[in-house]
Each structure stands twice: as C-alpha cells, then as structure tokens.
N, C-alpha and C positions, 0 to 999 in steps of 0.2 A: 145108532138109535139112542135117543136120550134115556138115561137110566132114571128109574122112578123110585122115590122114597116115600114111605108112609110114616107118619109120626103120630104116636098115641100118647096123649097127656091128660091126666085127670086134673085139668086146670082150665081156666079161661085163656083163650088165645085171641089176640096178641098180648093180653095183660101179663101173662107169665113171662118174665124177661129171659130166663135161661132157654126155654123152649124156643122163644122167638129168635134169639141170637143164633142158635144152632140151625134152625130151619132156614132162616134167611141166608146164613153162610152157605148152606147147601144149594139154595136157589141161585145165589151169586156164582157158585161154582159150575152152574149149568145143569144141575139135576132138577127134575120135576118133583115137587114136594107137595104132598097132601097131609094136612094136619087134622086129626080127629080129636075133638076136645069137648068140654062142657059147653052148655048154652045157658045164659042168664037172661031172664026177662024177655025183651023183644029183640034181642040180638038176631041178625039174619042167620038163617040156617046155613047158608053158603056165602062165602066172600073170598076175595083175593086181596092180600095185603103184601106189598113188596115182592110180588112174584110167587107167594106161597098161597096155595088153595086151602081154604079153611072149610072143614065139614063139621058143623056143630051138632052134637047129639042131644036129644031131649032129656038131659040130666042136669040138675043144678046142685050147687053146694048147700050144705046145711051147717053153717058155722056155729060152733058152740054146742052142737048136739052131742048126745051120748054115743057110746061105742056101738050099740045096736043100729042106730040110725046111720052111722058111718058105714057099717058093714053092708047095710041094705043099699046105700048110695054106691059104694064101691062095686057091689055085685051087679047092680043095674048097669053101671057104666061099662064094666067088664064085658057083660053079655052083648050090649049094643055095639061096643067097639070091635069085639071079636067078629060079630056078624057083618058089620059094615066093611071092615078091612078085608075079610074073606071074600065078600061079594065083589068089592072093587078089584081085588087081586085076580079073581076069576075072569073079570072083564078085561082088565089091563094089568098085566103082571107087575108087581112090585119087586125090585131088585134088593131092597133093604127095608126093614121096618125098625125104626128107632122108638123105644118105649121109655118114657120118663116115669120113675116111681114118685111118690107112693101111690097105690100099694105095690109091693113087689110082685104079687101074683098077676098084676096087669101085664107083665112080660108075656104071659101065656095067651094073651089075646091075639098074639101074632102067630098062633100055632099053624093055621092053614097055610099062610105064606111060607112059613119055615119048612113045613113038610114038602112043599112044592119048590123048594130051593132058594128062598130068600134068605139073606143074611140078617141076623138080629143084633142090633146094637142096643144095649141096655144102659140107661143113664140112672145111676144112683144119686139122684138129686138130694135126697135125704136118707139118713140111716133110719129106716122105718121102725125097727124095734125100739130105738132110743126115742123116736118121735112119739110112739105109743106110750112109753113109760112116762114121758114128760107131760103129754096131754092129759092122761088119765091117772097120773100119780100111781102107777102100777109098779110092782116089783118085777125084777128080771125073770123070776120063776113063775110068773102068772101064766095061765094056760094059753091065753091069746098071745102073750109075749113070746112064749116058746114056739108057737105056731108061726109068728112073724120071723123069728130067727130061721126057722126051717124054710119058709117061703123065700127069704132072701138068698139062702144057700142054693135052693133049687133054681131060682131065676138066674143066678150067676153061672151055674153049670150049664143052663139052657142056652145062654147067649153066646154069640161068637166073639163079641167084644163088649167091654164094660167101661163106662166113664164115671168118674166121681169128681168131687169139687175141690178137695184139699189133700195135703199130705197126711193129715190126721185120719181122714176117711179112708185113704189108701191103706194106711197101717192097720186100721180097725178091720177092714175087709180081708187083707192078707192074713191077719191074725185069726180070722174065722175060717181060713182055708181057701180063700179065693186065690188062684194062681196069679202072681204079680204080672206075668206076661200077658194076661188078659185085660189088665187094668191100664187106663190112661187118665191122668189128671187133667181135667179141663176146668180151670177156675172160673168163678162167677165174676169176671172182671167187667167193669162198666163198658157199655157199647160206646166206642170212641166217636161214633157218628153224633152222639148226643152229649157225651160227657168229656168233651175235649177241654183244653185249657181255655179259660175265660178271662177277660179283663176285669179286674176288681173294680167295683164301683165305690165312690165315696159313701161312707156310712154315717147316718145320723147319730145323735147321742143315744145312750141307752144300750141295751143288749138284746139282740134277736136270736133266740134259740130255735132250732128246727129239728123235727123228727119226721121221717117219711117212711112209708111202708105199711104193712098190715099191722093190726092191733090186737094180737092174741095176748093173753095174760103173761105168757112167758117172755114177752118182749119188754115188759116192765115200764110201759108208758105211765101207769099209775104212780110209779115211783118218781118219775120226772114231775108230774103234776103236784105230788106231795112236797116236792122241793121248792115249789114256787112261792109259798107265803114267806119263807125266810129270805129267798132271793129277792123278792119284791121289796122287802124292807131295806135291803142293802143296795139295790140297783134301780135308780130312777129310769123310767122308760123301758122296763123289761117287757118282752113279748115272746110268746111261744106259739109257733105255727106247727100244727100237726096235720100232715098231709098223708092221707091214706084211709083205709076202711077196715072194718072188722066188727065182730059181734060184740066186742066190749065197748064200742064207742058210746052208747047211751050211758053206761056206768061211768065212763071217763068224764063225760060231760056233767053228769050229776056230781061227781067228785069235785070237779072244778068249781061248781056252784057252791057246794058245801064248804069248801075251803076259802071261798070269796075271791077266787082268782079267775073266774069266768071272763071277766072283762079283758084280761091279758092273754087268754088262751083261745086260740082260733083254730077250729076244726074245718078243714077244707075238703074232706072226702076224697074220693078216688080222683087221681090225676093221671092221664096217660103218660107212659114212659118218656115220650119225646118232649113232654112239657115239664117234666120234673126239674131239669136243670134251671129253667127260668123261675120255677117256683121256689127253689132253695138258694139260688144264687144271691149273694149279698148277705147271707146269714153270718152272724158273728161266730156261732158255734153250732156244730151238729152233735146231737146227743144220741148215743146208742146204749140205752139203759137195760139191756137184757138181764134177766134173772139167770142165775147159775144153776144148771141141772145137767143130767146125763146127756140131754140132747143139745142144749145150747153150748156145752163145752166142745161139741163136735163140729160146730159151724163157724164160718167166717162171714159176718154180716155184710151183705151186698151194699147196704146203705152206707156202711163205713167206707167201703171202697169208692163209692160215689162222692162222698164228702172229700175224700183225699183227691180224687180226680179233679174236683172243682176248686181245690185250694182252701177248703173250709176246715179250720181246726176242729178236732173231734174229742169229745169226752166219752169214754167207753168203759163198760164194765169189764173187769179183768177175768176173762174166761180162757180156757186152755188153748184153743186153736188161734184165737186172736193174738195171744202173746207169742205164739210160734212165728207169726209174720210181722208183728209190730213191736218194736222196742219202746222203752219208756221215754225216749227222746223223739218219738213220732206221734204219739197220742197221749192224752191225759187220762190215765186210768183212775177208776174208783172201785172200791170194794163192792162186789155185786150185792144186790138186795139191801143196800145201806143208803138210806135217804140222806142221812147226815153227811156221809162222805161224798155223795154225789153233789150235794149243796156246796161243800167245801171246795171241791175241785172246779166247779163252775165259777165260784167266786175267785179262786186263785187265778184263773185265766182272765176273768174280767179285770182284775187288778193288775195284771201283768200282760198287756197286749203284745209286748215284744216276744214273750215266751209263746203265746198262742200262734203268732206269725211264724216263729221258728219251728214249732211242732208241725205246722202245715207244710213248710218247706222241706223238713226232714222226711215227712211221710211220702213225699214224691218219690223217694227211693223205691217204695213198693211198686208204684206205677211204672218206673223205669224198667223193672224186672218182670212185673206181672201186668200185662195189658191185654186187651181183647185181640189186638192184631196178632200177638204172639200165641195166645191161646187158640184163636181161630185157626191159625196155620197148623198147629198140632192136631186139632180136632179134624180138620179136613184131610190131613195125612191119614188118619185112622179110617175115615169114611172111604177115601180113595182105595186104601188097602183092602178093606172089607169088600168093596165092589170090584176089585181087580182093575181099577182104573190106572 
C-alpha cells in the first residue's frame, strides 16, 4: 500500500521552493503527498502540481505587519491546519507528517496523527528566535523571544527527525541541546530541473544587475538602489532588474524615483520558480545585498546558489554563514550595510570582466559538492528511514 505524507507549511505552495523540492521528491519516490498551506487571493482551494496534492487553507499573509498581527495569523493557520490534517488522517491515515517552520509551534498541528502513530519530520527552515529578533529589532531576553526559544526546544523534542539548512544552523541547534543524531542537513540547493548549466549568451554593452527573491528590509535591496546613482555615472547602459515581491516594493520604487534612477530600475514582481532562470539568465552580476544581523548571519541565501548554478558572478554581503561556504575567490564580497563598498565592488567587476568570469567559474566548486541531487538523496534516505521503507 502506498504510504501517505502530509506536509504543513505556513507559506504559499508551490511558491515556497524548499517545501516544493521536498514534497516533489517524496512524490517522485512513490509516496502520496498532501500539502496544507496558505491561500492568496483567488488561488484554487485544491490543486495537483507535479503529483503533489495541494490543500489551501483560508489564511493569507500580512507582510510588514506588527507582532500581534503575525501571532493572530499564525494561530489561525495552526488551528485550521491541525483540524484539517486530523480530519484527513482519520479518513485516510498519514504515515508521516512533515512540518516546515516558522512558527516552531506549528509542529504540534500534527498532534492527532502523531498520537495515532504517524512519524513527525520537522524542518527548521529558519531559526525562528533569530528571525523574530531581526524582524522586530528585539533583544534575546524579550518575553516573546524567550517563548520562541522554548517552542523551538519543544518542537525538536516532539519530532522524530529534524532537518535544517546549513552547518551553522546545525551547530546552533545542537548548541541549544538538540541531539545531533536527530538532525539532518538538507541544504537549499537550486532545483537542477530548472537551474542546470546554461549556454551563455552574447551580452550587449553596459552592465545588467539582477536581484531576485522577496523584498524585506533585511535583504538590503534599498542599499542596491542607493548605489545606482554613482554606478550610473561610471557605467553607460546600466540596468537593474528586481524580480520578486514584498511589502517594501512601494518604498523601493519611491526611492528609485527620488534618486532619479527609476528609468534604469525595473520591478518585475513575482515570477514562478520555473521561469526564474530565463528571467535572470544573461545578467552580468547577481547582487545579494543582505544586511548583517543575528538572523542573516545564520542563513545561506538561496538566490546566491541560483546565481552560481547559472554561472552568474555574484556580489555578496559578507555574512557569517556565506563565508563558511564561499571563499574570496568565489564571490565578490562587500561590507554589509555599506553602500560605498557595494558600489566599489560592483565597479571593480565591471572594470575587470576576467575576474568576474573567474569568480563564477570558481564558485562552481560549491555546486560540485552541494547540489540538489545530492541533498535530495540524503533527504529521501531520512524519509525512508522514518517510514521504515
């Protein structure tokens, strides 16, 4: 009999790439997969994408909202997900429930299946306490922050297996008391169905910069826009393509107008994952201008890995986890939160295209060692183990 897996994610599906990669890997392995996720606008309540059944719940995101609005949104989604998963489990038993954080408390939406024998795989997509401190500029001893540390600890104890994204996250979690034997690193490597090697196209004169992904303040897109006036004075034919969405987009568009660079700054909005490679292919430089804080130091930007996979040289802020995986001969680093240094490093690669090409070639060392085929195999070994397959 086909074994069944429920996936709970407080995100849009199939927009969220990590949940999508994992769910589709399980479907390819022959498991029946149901995903319970958010619903935005007129998205269909149910759908099937690449063998994965989607069950959208009537909860939408409130980007840029305050902490109390987030708490209400999380609670609403938790209750609906717990009810729907329990109801489906009583109809047709799930053998495993995989829950993606944040929030960490969402792990307990799988309580009924767990009591009735399902295995629980908990994916620490983000370190939630650090995310809270970054988003709301809160101190570690903030009451809600202490609550998030506790809920992370309880969720990790509750789960039968845990996945995280990087060695840094692994070390943070084990440092907080999570047993190393419960943890498996599954990196956010680009899906090689979409981000395989591509033939480089002849490029026109000028310089095309790209940024893709969501647009929260901590990702520093405003820093990149602030660099444009000086860059435009030095580089004829400069262009910036911003591909993605987020609550800061109106402010970013206003900033571009204020600085007089709106004619060379192009906002493309949301682009589906499978169309991202075509949208960024042919860029001269990919820019990852993340600000440095307690949360961004913990993460390895997926957009950087996608630039590397497509052979696009990258200019990247120097944060802790990124430097653990990428040496100075693989990407062009700049000092975080420093518009002048960002400008300097982009100009350096514009003036030295041979170095830019060499950085892109050297960065392929990462893909040789860390790619989705390898990460998927490790992830599926864990799933098979939990399911006794």
